[in-house]
C-alpha positions in Angstrom: 0.0 0.0 0.0 1.5 3.4 -1.0 1.8 6.0 1.8 1.4 9.7 1.3 4.0 12.1 2.8 2.4 14.6 5.2 4.7 17.3 3.7 4.7 18.6 0.2 8.0 19.1 -1.7 8.6 22.6 -0.6 7.9 21.8 3.1 10.3 18.8 2.8 13.0 21.0 1.5 12.6 23.4 4.5 12.7 20.5 6.9 15.8 19.0 5.3 17.5 22.4 5.6 16.5 22.7 9.3 18.0 19.3 10.0 21.3 20.3 8.3 21.3 23.4 10.5 21.0 21.2 13.6 23.9 19.1 12.5 26.0 22.2 12.1 25.2 23.4 15.6 28.8 23.9 16.7 29.1 26.6 14.0 25.9 28.3 15.1 26.6 28.9 18.7 25.9 25.4 20.0 28.1 22.5 20.9 27.6 18.9 19.9 25.4 18.5 23.0 23.0 21.3 21.9 24.3 23.8 24.5 24.7 27.4 23.5 28.3 28.6 23.6 28.0 32.2 22.2 24.8 33.7 23.6 24.3 37.5 23.3 25.5 39.4 26.3 22.7 40.3 28.7 22.2 44.1 29.1 19.9 46.6 30.8 18.9 49.1 28.1 22.1 48.3 26.3 24.4 48.4 29.3 26.2 45.1 30.1 25.5 43.7 33.5 29.2 43.8 34.4 29.1 47.6 33.9 26.0 48.3 36.0 26.4 50.2 39.3 25.2 48.6 42.5 21.7 50.0 42.5 21.1 48.9 38.9 22.2 45.4 39.8 19.7 45.4 42.7 16.9 46.5 40.4 17.9 43.9 37.8 17.9 41.1 40.5 14.3 42.1 41.4 12.2 45.1 40.3 11.4 47.3 43.3 7.7 47.1 42.4 7.8 43.4 43.0 9.0 43.4 46.6 5.7 43.7 48.4 5.7 40.1 49.5 9.1 40.8 51.1 7.6 43.8 52.9 4.9 41.5 54.3 7.4 38.9 55.3 9.7 41.5 57.1 6.6 43.0 58.8 5.5 39.6 60.1 9.0 39.0 61.5 9.4 42.6 62.9 12.7 42.9 61.0 14.1 45.8 59.0 15.1 45.5 55.3 18.6 44.4 54.6 21.0 44.4 51.6 19.3 45.1 48.3 15.8 45.3 49.9 16.8 48.6 51.6 16.9 50.1 48.2 13.9 48.2 46.7 11.6 49.2 49.6 12.0 52.8 48.6 9.9 51.9 45.5 7.1 51.7 48.1 8.1 54.9 49.8 9.8 53.1 52.8 13.2 54.5 53.8 15.3 52.7 56.4 17.1 55.6 57.8 19.7 53.9 60.0 22.0 54.9 61.6 20.3 58.2 62.2 17.2 56.3 63.4 16.5 52.6 63.8 13.2 53.2 61.9 11.6 53.7 58.6 10.5 57.0 57.1 7.4 56.9 54.9 7.0 59.5 52.1 3.5 59.8 50.7 2.8 61.2 47.3 0.5 64.3 47.3 -0.2 64.9 43.6 -0.2 68.6 42.7 0.5 69.3 46.4 -3.2 69.3 47.0 -5.0 67.2 49.7 -8.2 67.1 51.5 -8.9 67.6 55.2 -9.9 63.9 55.4 -6.5 62.9 54.0 -4.6 65.2 56.4 -6.5 63.6 59.3 -5.7 60.2 57.9 -2.0 61.1 57.7 -2.2 62.3 61.3 -3.8 59.0 62.3 -0.9 57.1 60.6 1.7 59.0 62.5 -0.1 58.6 65.8 -0.9 54.9 65.5 2.4 53.8 63.9 4.9 56.7 63.7 6.4 59.6 65.5 3.3 61.8 66.3 4.4 64.5 63.8 4.3 65.1 60.0 7.0 66.8 57.9 6.1 68.9 54.8 8.9 68.6 52.3 10.1 71.0 49.6 8.2 68.9 47.0 4.9 69.3 48.7 5.0 65.7 50.2 4.1 64.6 53.6 6.5 62.3 55.5 6.0 60.1 58.6 9.0 59.1 60.7 10.0 56.6 63.5 8.1 53.6 61.9 8.9 50.1 63.1 8.9 47.3 60.5 5.8 45.5 61.9 3.7 48.6 61.1 4.7 49.1 57.5 1.9 47.1 55.9 -0.7 48.8 58.1 0.6 52.1 56.9 0.6 51.2 53.2 -2.9 49.9 53.4 -4.1 53.0 55.3 -2.7 55.2 52.6 -4.8 53.5 50.0 -7.9 53.8 52.3 -7.5 57.6 52.4 -6.8 57.9 48.7 -3.1 58.3 48.7 0.0 56.2 47.8 3.7 56.1 48.5 4.5 54.1 45.4 7.5 55.5 43.5 8.1 58.2 46.0 11.7 57.2 46.5 14.7 55.5 44.7 15.0 55.9 40.9 11.5 57.1 40.2 9.6 60.2 39.3 9.1 62.0 42.6 6.0 63.9 43.7 4.6 65.9 40.8 4.3 69.5 42.0 2.0 72.3 40.9 1.6 76.0 41.8 -0.1 75.7 45.2 -2.7 78.4 44.4 -3.6 77.0 41.0 -7.4 76.9 40.3 -8.0 80.1 42.4 -5.0 82.3 41.8 -6.2 85.7 40.3 -2.9 86.1 38.5 -2.6 82.6 36.9 -2.8 81.9 33.2 -4.4 78.4 33.6 -5.4 75.9 36.2 -2.6 73.3 36.0 -3.9 70.9 38.6 -5.6 68.6 36.1 -2.4 68.2 34.1 -0.3 67.6 37.3 -2.7 64.9 38.4 -2.9 63.4 34.9 0.9 63.0 35.0 0.7 61.5 38.5 -1.7 58.8 37.3 0.3 58.2 34.1 3.3 57.4 36.3 1.3 55.1 38.7 -0.3 53.2 35.9 2.7 52.6 33.5 5.1 50.1 34.9 7.8 51.1 32.5 7.9 54.6 34.0 9.6 53.3 37.1 13.3 52.3 37.7 15.0 55.1 35.8 18.7 55.7 35.9 18.2 58.2 38.8 15.3 60.2 40.4 13.3 62.6 38.3 11.3 65.7 39.1 8.4 67.3 37.2 6.6 70.5 38.0 3.8 72.7 36.6 3.7 76.5 37.0 0.4 78.2 36.4 1.9 81.7 36.0 0.4 82.5 39.4 1.6 84.4 42.4 3.5 81.8 44.3 6.6 80.0 43.1 6.6 76.2 42.9 10.4 76.3 42.0 9.6 74.7 38.7 12.9 75.7 37.2 14.7 73.4 39.7 13.0 70.4 38.1 14.1 68.0 35.3 10.9 69.0 33.4 9.3 72.3 34.1 6.0 73.2 32.4 5.5 76.9 32.5 2.2 78.4 31.5 2.8 81.2 29.0 0.8 83.3 26.6 1.6 83.0 22.9 1.1 86.5 21.6 0.3 85.7 18.0 -0.6 82.6 16.0 2.2 80.5 14.7 2.5 77.1 13.0 -0.8 75.3 13.9 -1.2 77.2 17.2 -3.5 80.1 17.7 -2.6 82.9 20.1 -3.4 81.7 23.6 -2.1 79.9 26.7 0.3 77.0 26.3 3.1 75.3 28.2 6.7 76.3 27.6 9.0 73.4 28.3 12.2 73.7 30.3 14.6 70.9 30.9 17.4 69.8 33.3 16.9 71.8 36.5 19.2 70.3 39.2 20.3 73.1 41.6 22.3 70.7 43.7 24.6 70.7 40.7 24.2 74.5 40.3 22.0 74.4 37.3 18.5 75.7 36.6 16.2 74.2 33.9 16.7 75.9 30.6 14.3 76.6 27.8 14.1 73.7 25.3 12.5 75.8 22.5 9.3 73.7 22.8 5.8 75.0 23.2 3.1 72.4 23.8 -0.6 72.3 24.3 -1.7 71.4 27.9 -3.5 68.3 26.6 -0.3 67.0 25.0 1.9 67.6 28.1 1.4 64.2 29.7 2.4 62.3 26.5 5.4 64.7 26.0 6.6 64.1 29.6 6.2 60.4 29.2 8.2 60.3 26.0 11.0 62.3 27.7 11.0 59.9 30.6 11.2 56.9 28.2 14.1 58.3 26.3 15.9 59.0 29.6 15.1 55.4 30.8 16.5 53.9 27.6 19.6 56.0 27.3 20.5 57.4 30.7 23.8 56.4 32.4 23.4 53.2 34.5 27.1 52.9 35.4 27.8 56.0 37.4 25.3 57.4 39.8 27.0 60.8 39.8 26.3 61.1 36.1 22.9 59.4 35.9 20.6 62.5 36.0 18.9 63.8 32.8 21.3 66.8 32.8 24.2 64.5 31.9 22.5 62.7 29.1 21.6 66.1 27.5 25.0 67.4 28.2 26.4 64.4 26.2 23.9 64.5 23.4 22.8 68.1 23.1 19.2 69.2 23.3 18.4 68.7 19.5 19.5 65.1 19.4 17.6 64.4 22.7 14.4 65.9 21.3 14.8 64.0 18.0 14.6 60.8 20.1 11.6 62.2 22.0 9.8 62.9 18.7 10.1 59.3 17.7 7.9 58.3 20.6 5.1 60.8 19.9 2.1 60.8 17.6 2.1 64.5 17.1 4.8 66.9 16.0 6.9 68.9 18.5 6.6 72.6 18.0 9.6 74.9 18.3 8.6 78.5 19.0 10.9 81.4 19.8 10.7 82.7 23.4 10.1 86.3 22.3 6.7 85.2 20.8 5.6 84.5 24.4 4.8 87.0 27.1 7.3 87.3 30.0 5.8 85.6 33.0 4.7 87.8 35.9 7.0 88.2 38.8 6.3 86.0 41.9 5.3 87.4 45.2 8.2 86.5 47.5 6.7 85.0 50.7 3.3 84.9 49.0 3.0 81.5 50.6 2.4 83.3 54.0 -0.4 85.7 54.8 -4.0 86.5 53.6 -4.7 87.0 49.9 -7.6 87.5 47.5 -8.6 84.7 45.1 -9.9 85.1 41.6 -13.5 84.4 42.8 -13.3 87.0 45.5 -12.8 84.6 48.4 -9.5 84.3 50.3 -6.7 82.0 51.0 -4.5 82.0 54.1 -0.8 80.9 54.0 0.1 79.4 57.4 3.6 79.1 58.7 4.7 75.6 59.5 8.2 76.2 61.1 10.7 74.2 59.1 7.9 72.1 57.8 7.3 70.1 61.0 3.8 69.9 62.6 2.4 67.7 65.4 -0.6 65.6 64.6 -2.7 67.8 66.9 -1.8 70.8 64.7 -2.5 68.8 61.6 -6.0 68.0 62.9 -6.6 71.6 63.8 -5.7 72.7 60.3 -8.1 70.1 58.9 -10.9 71.4 61.1 -10.2 75.0 60.1 -10.2 74.1 56.4 -13.6 72.4 56.8 -15.2 75.1 59.0 -14.1 78.1 57.1 -13.2 76.8 53.6 -14.1 73.7 51.6 -11.7 71.2 53.2 -9.1 71.8 50.5 -5.5 72.2 51.7 -2.4 73.0 49.6 1.2 72.2 50.4 4.0 74.3 49.1 7.7 74.1 48.1 8.4 76.3 51.0 7.4 73.7 53.6 4.2 75.4 54.7 0.5 75.1 53.7 -2.4 77.2 52.5 -6.2 77.0 53.3 -8.2 78.4 50.4 -11.8 79.3 49.6 -12.5 81.3 52.7 -15.4 83.8 52.2 -15.0 87.4 53.5 -17.6 86.9 56.2 -15.6 84.0 57.7 -12.2 85.4 57.3 -11.8 87.0 60.7 -13.0 83.9 62.4 -10.6 81.7 60.4 -7.7 84.0 61.3 -8.7 83.8 65.0 -8.9 80.0 64.8 -5.5 79.8 63.3 -4.1 81.9 66.2 -6.0 79.9 68.7 -4.3 76.7 67.3 -0.9 78.3 68.1 -0.2 79.0 64.4 0.9 82.1 62.5 -0.4 83.4 59.2 1.3 86.8 59.3 4.9 85.7 59.7 7.9 87.8 60.3 10.3 88.0 57.3 12.5 85.5 59.0 10.4 82.5 60.1 8.3 82.6 56.9 11.4 82.0 54.9 13.1 79.3 56.9 13.6 76.0 55.0 15.3 73.0 56.4 15.9 69.4 55.3 15.5 66.5 57.8 19.0 66.9 59.2 21.1 64.4 61.1 18.3 63.4 63.5 16.7 61.5 60.7 19.1 61.2 57.8 22.5 59.4 57.7 23.9 61.8 55.1 23.3 65.0 57.0 26.2 66.6 58.9 24.1 68.9 61.1 20.8 69.1 62.9 19.3 71.4 60.3 15.7 71.6 61.6 16.6 72.2 65.2 19.3 74.8 64.3 17.0 76.5 61.8 14.5 77.2 64.6 17.3 78.6 66.7 18.5 80.8 63.9 14.9 82.1 63.5 14.4 82.8 67.2 17.8 84.6 67.4 17.3 86.8 64.4 13.7 87.7 65.3 15.0 88.9 68.7 17.8 91.0 67.2 16.7 92.5 63.9 13.6 93.7 61.9 13.5 93.5 58.2 11.4 95.3 55.6 12.3 92.8 52.8 11.5 89.1 52.9 14.5 86.8 53.3 14.8 83.0 52.5 17.2 81.0 54.6 17.7 77.4 53.5 19.5 74.9 55.6 20.6 71.6 54.0 22.5 68.8 55.7 24.7 67.7 52.9 25.7 68.1 49.2 22.5 66.4 48.1 20.8 69.7 48.8 17.3 68.5 49.6 16.6 72.0 51.0 17.9 73.6 47.8 20.4 75.8 49.6 21.7 77.3 46.3 18.4 79.1 45.7 18.2 80.7 49.1 19.0 84.4 49.8 21.2 82.7 52.5 22.0 79.0 52.0 23.7 76.8 54.6 25.2 73.4 53.9 26.1 71.2 56.8 29.7 70.2 57.3 31.9 69.0 60.2 34.1 71.7 61.6 37.3 71.1 63.5 38.0 73.7 66.2 41.4 74.9 67.2 41.4 72.6 70.2 40.8 69.6 67.9 37.1 69.2 68.8 34.7 68.4 65.9 31.4 70.3 65.9 28.5 70.8 63.5 28.9 73.7 61.2 28.0 75.1 57.8 29.4 76.4 54.5 27.4 79.5 53.6 26.3 80.7 50.2 24.6 84.0 49.4 22.4 85.5 46.7 20.2 82.7 45.3 16.7 82.9 43.8 14.2 81.2 41.5 11.9 82.2 38.6 12.2 85.9 37.9 15.0 86.3 40.5 16.8 83.2 39.3 20.4 82.9 40.5 22.7 80.3 42.0 24.1 81.5 45.3 27.8 82.0 45.7 29.9 80.5 48.5 31.2 83.2 50.8 32.0 81.3 54.0 33.4 77.8 54.7 33.4 75.7 57.8 31.6 78.1 60.2 30.7 76.4 63.6 27.0 76.6 64.2 27.4 78.7 67.3 28.9 81.4 65.1 26.2 81.2 62.4 23.3 83.2 64.0 25.4 86.3 64.9 27.1 86.1 61.5 23.8 86.2 59.7 22.7 89.1 61.9 25.8 91.0 60.8 25.2 90.2 57.2 21.6 91.5 57.4 22.7 94.6 59.2 25.4 95.3 56.6 22.8 94.7 53.9 20.4 97.2 55.4 23.2 99.8 55.7 24.7 99.4 52.3 21.8 98.5 49.9 20.7 100.9 47.2 17.2 102.1 47.6 14.7 99.1 47.8 17.4 96.7 46.8 16.6 93.1 47.9 19.2 91.0 49.8 19.7 88.8 46.7 20.3 91.9 44.5 22.7 93.3 47.0 24.8 90.2 47.4 24.8 89.5 43.7 26.1 93.0 43.0 28.9 92.9 45.6 32.2 91.1 45.2 32.5 87.9 47.3 35.4 89.4 49.3 33.3 92.5 50.1 30.5 90.3 51.6 32.8 88.9 54.3 31.8 90.8 57.5 34.1 91.3 60.4 
């Protein structure tokens, strides 16, 4: 009986060729036993594993987003993270801050720096039940809880979800809290309400797994053109609302975002104009494309060169934006800066005091000294926001908060309630501008107790001198510059100081003349290694000399920028 082949002639030819290939395996990367001998080298976005820095190897071993089971396990045992998990847990906003504290710090994301009274109360509950009994407002409009023991981490992460917040991606190599002008939506000077776009970016990050695990951290900010600075020009991406004065390309005259890139003031650089003008509705897609190009091409071998700045320094902005364009379904638009109106100047210390809103109501900026408030104060603020406003609360880049939407007929009662709670809304020019990072009581990198010493500086100066111009004094514990000392009128960076008798004490290097937005400047170093005990009287002398030698209504920044460094040294 004749059998029929299951393959036709062409298929048989392909099969014979395949078998010949198998027989020739040693020449195709396999040995006689069928084992591969010349596999392609494994890489992370093109970087060989052998070249990766330690943090990249940790992420390669296990994605930080996938360590939740490990958090559960450590919580059940009451044990802190160790080895690579210390880094991975930061993907969930948990920072093991040993040796400063044998505890975790939790950083919650507050998208657009806006939260409700219900959420503020929930954060106070978290801190009371499982933390330190206080909350810290950061320079990115976050809230942080400290002194958390490992057995409480899961309770906190679950509670955050219950109150509509998250800490996912708030640390490690991820996009940090997306910030927005704190008065947006009710600012009488703003060009557009940027809150919807800041929140859209927040949700895009949370819901796109590939937007985690970048070469280094990344910051995005939205400036509405309003009265209060959000320090957008210190961010990797800064979206500035501007008015296009006349139609060009396919854009009608109107309000758009101007895009700035590569702000990193710890490296003495502000964001610079990219030439791009984009519609607000396109901003999320544009930022996501920028992130993906950075993810694919950023340096994963050297942590000191892994920020966006260094990729663009290497490539140049045109080449970088060419790669961004490949990931977009709409054309990038390059528009000359002079076709856009110059943004309005910011109100310095507009984050403190009582101001009119666009709708005729009022907002009150409340001083939170160096960003730290007890849970009792947090609950009082929540109650005031509910009783006199709408329950809306805004955090700022200046470590304080605002209560908006207060009608005129309730304003006096709101102000009285703020005073009764032991808070100030009409700050002196000193305490309203004091900014401080966590310091060495809660951070292993800090060389000084910045928060405690900032309070002492404020108390000393307010007892010695009166100012008629607002002053910002920024204290940061180390070169990471979390308190952005280079943009302060007076910036202090912690450093150990050796006295003549050989004793080591806490001290500071001091820079003068910084600013942001319309007063943009990187402060210049004038003093090195000053023991803290000498710092308050030294600043007093600086301010007295400024008042004596300034020209007309010259600000402190203008005065210090005009003078030579050697002439700023006071006896």
